[in-house]
C-alpha positions in Angstrom: 92.6 115.3 124.7 94.5 118.0 126.6 92.3 120.7 125.2 89.1 118.9 126.1 90.5 118.1 129.6 91.3 121.8 130.1 87.9 122.9 128.7 85.9 120.6 131.0 88.2 120.6 134.0 89.0 116.9 133.8 92.2 114.9 133.4 93.5 113.9 129.9 93.1 110.2 131.0 89.5 110.8 131.8 88.9 112.3 128.4 90.6 109.3 126.8 88.5 106.8 128.8 85.3 108.6 127.8 86.3 108.7 124.1 87.2 105.0 124.2 84.0 104.1 125.9 82.1 105.7 123.0 84.3 104.0 120.4 85.6 107.4 119.1 88.5 106.6 116.7 91.8 107.8 118.2 95.0 108.9 116.4 98.4 108.8 117.9 100.2 112.0 117.8 103.9 111.9 118.1 106.7 114.3 117.2 107.9 114.9 113.7 111.7 114.9 113.1 111.6 118.7 113.0 109.7 118.8 116.3 112.1 116.4 117.9 115.0 118.7 116.9 113.1 121.6 118.4 112.4 119.6 121.6 116.1 118.7 121.9 117.1 122.4 121.4 114.6 123.6 124.1 115.6 120.8 126.5 119.3 121.7 126.1 118.4 125.3 126.8 117.2 124.1 130.2 113.5 123.7 129.6 111.8 120.9 131.5 110.2 117.9 129.8 106.8 119.2 130.9 107.4 122.6 129.5 108.7 121.2 126.2 105.7 118.9 126.0 103.3 121.7 126.7 105.0 123.9 124.0 104.7 121.1 121.4 101.3 119.9 122.5 102.4 116.4 123.6 102.8 114.5 126.8 106.2 114.9 128.5 106.8 111.1 128.2 106.6 111.5 124.4 109.4 114.1 124.6 111.4 111.8 126.9 111.0 108.9 124.6 112.2 111.0 121.6 115.2 112.3 123.6 116.2 108.8 124.5 115.8 107.6 120.9 118.3 110.3 119.9 120.7 109.4 122.8 120.2 112.8 124.5 121.2 112.6 128.2 118.3 113.6 130.5 118.1 115.3 133.9 116.2 114.3 137.0 113.5 116.5 138.5 116.2 118.6 140.2 118.1 119.3 137.0 120.9 116.9 137.7 122.1 114.5 135.1 120.7 111.0 135.4 123.1 108.2 136.3 
């Protein structure tokens, strides 16, 4: 969806809506345990959730969910630890 959105200059959500409207089967793409390890490593190096997500080809919220599942402390948008 990200690639289609970039190719046609539309949001990922718009791509998703169009595909759903035409009953195109969708698959959920998460992170494998190895990719999660990689995401944690990159995040701990100071990469943002957006940058890690882009690197791994997933949404930043997917990265955030995996970090939380593993108990990794996260930062706010200014790089400060979350309370």
